[in-house]
C-alpha positions as CSV (number, residue, x, y, z in Angstrom):
1,X,-11.3,-46.2,3.0
2,X,-8.4,-47.2,5.2
3,X,-8.5,-50.9,6.1
4,X,-8.1,-51.7,9.8
5,X,-4.8,-53.4,9.4
6,X,-2.0,-52.3,7.0
7,X,1.2,-53.9,6.0
8,X,4.2,-52.1,7.5
9,X,2.5,-50.6,10.4
10,X,5.0,-49.8,13.2
11,X,2.9,-50.9,16.2
12,X,3.1,-54.5,17.2
13,X,-0.2,-54.2,19.1
14,X,-2.0,-53.8,15.7
15,X,-4.4,-56.6,14.9
16,X,-8.0,-57.1,13.7
17,X,-10.1,-55.7,16.5
18,X,-13.3,-55.6,14.5
19,X,-15.2,-58.0,16.8
20,X,-13.4,-57.6,20.1
21,X,-15.3,-56.4,23.1
22,X,-14.8,-52.7,23.5
23,X,-14.0,-53.0,27.2
24,X,-11.1,-55.2,26.5
25,X,-9.8,-52.8,23.9
26,X,-9.8,-50.0,26.4
27,X,-7.6,-52.0,28.7
28,X,-5.0,-52.8,26.1
29,X,-3.8,-49.3,25.2
30,X,-1.3,-46.7,26.5
31,X,-1.6,-44.7,29.7
32,X,2.0,-44.0,30.5
33,X,5.5,-44.1,28.9
34,X,6.0,-47.6,30.1
35,X,3.1,-48.8,28.0
36,X,4.6,-47.4,24.8
37,X,5.9,-49.9,22.2
38,X,9.6,-49.6,21.3
39,X,8.7,-47.7,18.1
40,X,7.4,-44.8,20.3
41,X,10.0,-45.0,23.0
42,X,11.7,-41.8,21.9
43,X,8.6,-40.0,23.2
44,X,9.0,-41.4,26.6
45,X,10.5,-38.4,28.5
46,X,8.0,-36.0,27.0
47,X,5.1,-38.4,27.8
48,X,6.0,-38.6,31.5
49,X,6.6,-34.9,31.9
50,X,3.3,-34.0,30.2
51,X,1.1,-36.7,31.7
52,X,1.9,-35.4,35.2
53,X,-0.1,-32.4,34.1
54,X,-2.4,-33.7,31.4
55,X,-3.2,-37.5,31.5
56,X,-2.7,-39.8,28.5
57,X,-5.0,-42.6,27.4
58,X,-5.0,-44.3,24.0
59,X,-7.0,-47.5,23.5
60,X,-5.6,-50.4,21.6
61,X,-7.7,-49.9,18.5
62,X,-6.8,-46.3,18.0
63,X,-3.2,-47.0,18.8
64,X,-3.3,-49.6,16.1
65,X,-4.0,-46.9,13.5
66,X,-0.6,-45.3,14.1
67,X,1.7,-46.0,11.2
68,X,4.6,-43.8,12.2
69,X,5.6,-42.1,15.5
70,X,4.9,-38.6,13.9
71,X,1.9,-39.4,11.8
72,X,-1.5,-37.6,12.0
73,X,-2.9,-40.2,14.4
74,X,0.0,-40.2,16.8
75,X,0.1,-36.4,17.0
76,X,-3.5,-36.4,18.2
77,X,-3.0,-38.6,21.2
78,X,0.7,-38.9,22.1
79,X,1.8,-36.2,24.6
80,X,4.1,-33.5,23.3
81,X,6.4,-31.3,25.4
82,X,4.9,-28.2,23.8
83,X,1.7,-28.8,25.8
84,X,3.6,-27.3,28.8
85,X,4.8,-24.2,27.1
86,X,1.8,-21.9,26.6
87,X,1.3,-21.2,30.2
88,X,-0.3,-17.7,29.6
89,X,-3.5,-19.1,28.2
90,X,-6.7,-19.9,30.0
91,X,-7.8,-23.5,30.6
92,X,-11.4,-22.5,30.3
93,X,-11.5,-19.8,27.6
94,X,-15.1,-20.5,26.6
95,X,-16.2,-19.7,30.2
96,X,-18.0,-23.1,30.5
97,X,-17.6,-23.0,34.3
98,X,-19.2,-19.5,34.4
99,X,-22.1,-20.7,32.3
100,X,-22.9,-23.8,34.4
101,X,-26.0,-23.2,36.5
102,X,-26.1,-26.8,37.7
103,X,-23.6,-29.7,37.9
104,X,-22.8,-31.0,34.4
105,X,-24.9,-28.3,32.7
106,X,-23.6,-25.6,30.3
107,X,-26.3,-23.2,29.4
108,X,-25.0,-20.7,26.8
109,X,-27.9,-20.4,24.3
110,X,-31.5,-19.8,25.4
111,X,-33.0,-22.9,23.8
112,X,-30.4,-25.6,24.4
113,X,-28.0,-26.9,27.0
114,X,-25.0,-29.2,27.1
115,X,-25.3,-32.0,29.6
116,X,-21.9,-33.5,30.6
117,X,-23.0,-37.1,31.3
118,X,-19.7,-38.9,31.3
119,X,-16.1,-38.2,32.4
120,X,-14.6,-40.9,30.3
121,X,-13.3,-40.8,26.7
122,X,-12.2,-43.5,24.3
123,X,-8.9,-41.6,23.8
124,X,-7.6,-38.4,25.4
125,X,-7.0,-36.0,22.6
126,X,-4.1,-33.6,23.1
127,X,-6.1,-30.7,21.7
128,X,-9.2,-31.2,23.8
129,X,-11.3,-28.1,24.4
130,X,-11.9,-29.5,28.0
131,X,-8.2,-30.3,28.5
132,X,-8.6,-29.1,32.1
133,X,-11.0,-32.0,32.7
134,X,-9.8,-34.7,30.3
135,X,-8.8,-37.9,32.1
136,X,-9.6,-36.4,35.5
137,X,-13.3,-36.1,35.7
138,X,-15.3,-39.0,37.2
139,X,-18.5,-37.7,35.6
140,X,-21.6,-36.7,37.4
141,X,-22.5,-38.1,40.8
142,X,-26.0,-39.5,41.3
143,X,-26.9,-36.4,43.2
144,X,-25.4,-34.2,40.5
145,X,-27.3,-36.1,37.8
146,X,-30.6,-35.5,39.6
147,X,-29.9,-31.8,40.0
148,X,-29.0,-31.5,36.3
149,X,-32.1,-33.2,35.2
150,X,-34.2,-31.0,37.5
151,X,-32.6,-28.0,35.9
152,X,-33.6,-29.2,32.4
153,X,-37.1,-30.1,33.6
154,X,-37.6,-26.7,35.2
155,X,-36.5,-24.6,32.2
156,X,-39.2,-25.0,29.6
157,X,-37.4,-22.8,27.1
158,X,-34.9,-25.6,26.6
159,X,-35.8,-27.3,23.3
160,X,-32.6,-29.4,22.8
161,X,-30.3,-31.3,25.1
162,X,-26.8,-32.1,23.9
163,X,-25.1,-35.0,25.6
164,X,-21.3,-34.5,25.9
165,X,-18.6,-35.1,28.4
166,X,-16.2,-37.0,28.3
167,X,-18.1,-39.2,25.8
168,X,-21.7,-40.2,26.3
169,X,-21.1,-43.5,24.5
170,X,-18.6,-44.5,27.2
171,X,-21.6,-45.1,29.5
172,X,-23.0,-48.6,29.6
173,X,-26.2,-49.1,27.6
174,X,-28.4,-49.3,30.6
175,X,-27.0,-46.0,32.1
176,X,-27.3,-44.1,28.8
177,X,-30.8,-45.5,28.4
178,X,-31.8,-44.0,31.8
179,X,-30.4,-40.6,30.9
180,X,-32.2,-40.6,27.5
181,X,-35.5,-41.7,29.0
182,X,-35.3,-39.1,31.7
183,X,-34.8,-36.3,29.1
184,X,-37.5,-37.7,26.8
185,X,-40.0,-37.5,29.6
186,X,-39.7,-33.7,29.5
187,X,-42.3,-32.6,26.9
188,X,-40.6,-29.3,26.2
189,X,-37.4,-31.0,25.0
190,X,-37.9,-31.7,21.3
191,X,-34.6,-33.1,20.2
192,X,-31.6,-34.8,21.7
193,X,-28.1,-34.6,20.3
194,X,-25.1,-36.8,21.2
195,X,-21.5,-35.6,20.6
196,X,-19.1,-38.6,20.5
197,X,-15.6,-39.6,19.4
198,X,-16.5,-43.2,19.9
199,X,-17.6,-44.2,16.4
200,X,-14.2,-42.9,15.2
201,X,-11.8,-43.9,18.0
202,X,-13.5,-46.9,19.6
203,X,-16.0,-48.1,16.9
204,X,-16.5,-51.5,18.6
205,X,-18.5,-49.8,21.2
206,X,-21.3,-49.2,18.7
207,X,-23.0,-52.5,19.0
208,X,-26.4,-53.6,17.5
209,X,-27.8,-53.4,21.0
210,X,-26.6,-49.7,21.4
211,X,-28.1,-48.8,18.1
212,X,-31.4,-50.5,18.9
213,X,-31.6,-48.6,22.2
214,X,-30.9,-45.2,20.7
215,X,-33.6,-45.8,18.1
216,X,-36.2,-45.5,20.8
217,X,-35.4,-41.8,21.3
218,X,-36.0,-40.2,17.9
219,X,-35.6,-37.4,17.0
220,X,-32.0,-38.0,18.0
221,X,-28.9,-36.8,16.3
222,X,-25.2,-37.9,16.6
223,X,-22.3,-35.7,15.8
224,X,-19.0,-37.6,15.5
225,X,-15.5,-36.3,15.8
226,X,-13.3,-37.3,12.8
227,X,-10.1,-35.3,12.0
228,X,-8.2,-37.3,9.4
229,X,-9.0,-39.7,6.6
230,X,-6.9,-42.4,8.2
231,X,-9.5,-42.6,11.0
232,X,-12.2,-43.6,8.4
233,X,-11.5,-47.4,8.7
234,X,-13.7,-50.3,7.7
235,X,-14.5,-50.8,11.4
236,X,-15.5,-47.1,11.8
237,X,-17.6,-47.3,8.7
238,X,-19.5,-50.3,10.2
239,X,-20.1,-48.4,13.4
240,X,-21.5,-45.5,11.5
241,X,-23.7,-47.8,9.4
242,X,-25.3,-49.3,12.5
243,X,-26.3,-45.8,13.7
244,X,-27.4,-44.6,10.3
245,X,-29.4,-47.8,9.7
246,X,-31.2,-47.0,13.0
247,X,-32.4,-43.8,11.4
248,X,-30.0,-41.5,13.3
249,X,-28.7,-38.6,11.2
250,X,-24.9,-38.4,11.5
251,X,-22.7,-35.3,11.3
252,X,-19.0,-34.8,11.8
253,X,-17.4,-32.0,13.9
254,X,-13.8,-31.8,12.7
255,X,-11.2,-29.7,14.4
256,X,-8.7,-27.8,12.2
257,X,-5.3,-28.9,13.5
258,X,-1.8,-28.0,12.5
259,X,0.2,-30.9,11.2
260,X,-2.9,-33.1,11.0
261,X,-5.4,-31.8,8.5
262,X,-4.3,-28.2,7.7
263,X,-4.1,-28.7,4.0
264,X,-6.9,-28.5,1.3
265,X,-5.9,-32.0,0.0
266,X,-6.2,-33.8,3.4
267,X,-9.4,-31.9,4.3
268,X,-11.0,-32.8,0.9
269,X,-10.1,-36.5,1.3
270,X,-11.6,-36.5,4.8
271,X,-14.8,-34.8,3.7
272,X,-15.3,-37.2,0.8
273,X,-14.5,-40.2,3.0
274,X,-17.1,-39.1,5.5
275,X,-19.8,-38.7,2.9
276,X,-19.0,-42.2,1.7
277,X,-19.9,-43.6,5.2
278,X,-23.1,-41.5,5.5
279,X,-21.6,-38.9,7.9
280,X,-22.3,-35.4,6.7
281,X,-19.6,-32.8,7.4
282,X,-21.2,-30.4,9.9
283,X,-18.6,-28.1,11.5
284,X,-15.0,-27.4,10.9
285,X,-13.9,-26.0,14.3
286,X,-11.1,-23.5,14.5
287,X,-9.0,-24.7,17.4
288,X,-10.0,-23.0,20.7
289,X,-7.6,-20.9,22.7
290,X,-7.1,-23.6,25.3
291,X,-4.0,-23.7,27.5
292,X,-1.7,-26.5,26.4
293,X,-2.8,-26.6,22.8
294,X,-1.1,-23.7,21.0
295,X,1.1,-26.0,18.8
296,X,-2.1,-27.3,17.1
297,X,-3.4,-23.9,16.1
298,X,-3.4,-22.4,12.7
299,X,-4.3,-18.9,11.7
300,X,-7.9,-18.0,10.7
301,X,-6.4,-16.9,7.3
302,X,-5.2,-20.4,6.7
303,X,-8.6,-21.8,7.7
304,X,-10.3,-19.6,5.2
305,X,-7.9,-20.6,2.5
306,X,-8.8,-24.2,3.1
307,X,-12.5,-23.5,3.0
308,X,-12.1,-21.5,-0.2
309,X,-10.2,-24.5,-1.8
310,X,-13.2,-26.8,-0.9
311,X,-15.8,-24.5,-2.4
312,X,-16.8,-25.6,-6.0
313,X,-14.5,-28.6,-5.8
314,X,-16.6,-30.7,-3.4
315,X,-20.4,-31.1,-3.4
316,X,-22.2,-28.8,-1.0
317,X,-23.0,-31.8,1.2
318,X,-19.3,-32.3,1.8
319,X,-18.5,-28.7,2.9
320,X,-18.7,-28.0,6.6
321,X,-19.3,-24.6,8.2
322,X,-16.1,-23.1,9.5
323,X,-16.7,-22.0,13.1
324,X,-14.9,-20.1,15.8
325,X,-16.0,-20.3,19.4
326,X,-15.7,-16.9,21.0
327,X,-13.7,-16.5,24.2
328,X,-15.6,-15.6,27.3
329,X,-18.6,-17.7,26.4
330,X,-19.8,-15.6,23.4
331,X,-20.8,-18.7,21.4
332,X,-20.1,-20.0,18.0
333,X,-19.8,-17.8,14.9
334,X,-19.4,-19.0,11.3
335,X,-16.7,-17.7,9.1
336,X,-16.4,-17.9,5.3
337,X,-14.2,-16.6,2.5
338,X,-15.2,-13.2,1.1
339,X,-16.9,-13.6,-2.3
340,X,-18.6,-10.3,-2.6
341,X,-16.1,-7.8,-4.1
342,X,-18.4,-4.8,-4.3
343,X,-22.0,-3.6,-3.7
344,X,-22.8,-0.5,-5.7
345,X,-25.4,0.8,-8.1
346,X,-27.9,-1.9,-7.1
347,X,-25.5,-4.6,-8.2
348,X,-23.3,-7.1,-6.3
349,X,-20.0,-8.0,-7.9
350,X,-19.3,-11.5,-6.8
351,X,-16.2,-13.8,-7.3
352,X,-16.9,-17.5,-7.9
353,X,-14.6,-20.4,-6.9
354,X,-12.5,-20.0,-10.0
355,X,-11.9,-16.3,-9.4
356,X,-14.2,-15.1,-12.2
357,X,-16.3,-12.0,-11.5
358,X,-20.1,-11.9,-12.0
359,X,-22.7,-9.3,-11.4
360,X,-25.9,-10.0,-9.5
361,X,-28.8,-7.6,-8.9
362,X,-29.1,-6.6,-5.2
363,X,-32.9,-6.5,-5.3
364,X,-33.5,-9.7,-7.1
């Protein structure tokens, strides 16, 4: 596990922020080229050109994880001029706007909805699937929140509500408590899920008080967004422990990103590190076809090669499902390497992780 401070780190703002109030950490980061330390000054021109289109925000804790201007942490959050190059792509390829029947609601699958409860994030990731909104959305208005909750209440086929945004954990405890209580009052909603980058990118936000409040709303699940083993710090581990100790199952939704985690070695290190802090790898997302993110994308063939390298070399609990989200709002579909070589004569010929062939009866 990576300690929170390392000798030789390039950023002068790096210090032990394990106990600092999360609100203060948010104020001490980067939001424009003028905020960058000298070590990142070469990125200044690109930062200003890009942030005029896509905002930048990096809190002081996450900035402190940057060891080099071109490392896997910096690439996730420091603007890159290539963000302005792929102008032919859509900014909403998953058709979330079309599948939004009420403010802040995305209803793609019959039995669950996404509820965008916050417009704030602990950092603005350059590859964000909602890049069109990141750093620009104020979140739902009181009237919009009321309409969204009425939509959930009136659709009794909804069994699960997924809180997203922005980041739900960027709400103050009292505000998040009100949202969760409102949803829990709907008897047809059986489970609540929260998608958050906070335990990874602003772990100080996960306080004992937050964990105690969340504990009231079981069954509740939290999926966390970790992309690189250097994000798995001691402080992040403590944040995850608070949630896990409150009985909350934790999963990770990693995004496959060129230059960050697109190798079997890095991916295996990340998955092992996540298991060690009680976060089960859940999804490995193939990067979406979002405008401004083309330089992060890898081929599906490369993604399948990474998944094949993990199989048999990591325990099953450490292997995520490799997912693509279909353009036009078609939903998520899992992909996996091809292990069946032939199905003939009532027998499957199957290749194992070593490449050896075995026969297995089709009717067994």
